[in-house]
C-alpha positions in Angstrom: -30.0 -13.7 25.2 -32.4 -13.6 22.6 -32.2 -12.4 18.9 -34.1 -9.4 19.5 -31.8 -9.0 22.8 -29.0 -9.0 20.7 -30.2 -7.0 17.8 -31.3 -3.8 20.4 -27.8 -4.7 21.8 -26.0 -4.4 18.8 -28.0 -1.2 17.5 -27.2 0.2 20.6 -23.3 -0.2 20.4 -23.6 1.4 16.2 -25.2 4.5 18.3 -22.8 5.2 20.3 -20.0 4.7 17.6 -21.6 7.3 15.7 -21.8 9.6 18.1 -18.0 9.8 18.3 -17.1 12.4 16.4 -15.1 11.3 12.9 -11.3 11.4 14.7 -12.6 9.4 17.0 -14.3 6.8 15.2 -11.8 6.0 12.6 -9.6 5.2 15.7 -11.7 2.7 17.0 -12.4 1.8 13.7 -8.8 1.3 13.4 -8.5 -0.5 16.5 -10.9 -3.0 15.9 -8.7 -3.9 12.6 -6.0 -4.7 14.6 -7.8 -7.5 16.2 -6.9 -10.3 13.9 -9.8 -12.5 14.8 -12.0 -9.6 13.7 -10.2 -9.1 10.3 -10.3 -12.8 9.5 -14.1 -12.5 10.1 -14.0 -9.9 7.7 -12.0 -11.9 5.2 -14.5 -14.7 5.5 -17.5 -12.5 4.7 -15.7 -10.7 2.0 -15.5 -14.6 0.3 -18.6 -15.8 1.2 -20.0 -12.7 -0.6 -17.7 -12.8 -3.6 -18.7 -16.7 -3.8 -22.2 -16.1 -3.7 -22.1 -13.8 -6.7 -19.6 -16.6 -8.9 -22.7 -19.0 -7.8 -21.2 -20.9 -5.3 -17.2 -21.3 -7.0 -14.8 -20.7 -4.2 -12.9 -17.7 -4.3 -8.9 -17.4 -2.9 -8.7 -14.5 -1.2 -5.8 -13.0 -3.2 -7.8 -13.8 -6.3 -10.8 -11.7 -5.0 -7.6 -8.8 -4.3 -6.3 -8.8 -7.8 -9.9 -8.9 -8.8 -11.1 -5.6 -7.2 -7.8 -4.0 -7.8 -8.3 -4.6 -12.1 -11.8 -3.5 -11.4 -10.9 0.1 -10.2 -8.3 0.3 -12.6 
């Protein structure tokens, strides 16, 4: 599947997700988050974003979470 086809498919899935009622969206989101592989990808995303903000310094997940908790007060 080419880049454009994949992009279109992703947009279609997202549009369908947005058409769900709020309770249905929440249910789908929670089901996705129970998938260990998806959860690992989310952790990676947040850690990469934090590393970019820290100019490449490696950041452990626990350190990231602790920093977020402190900044939210």
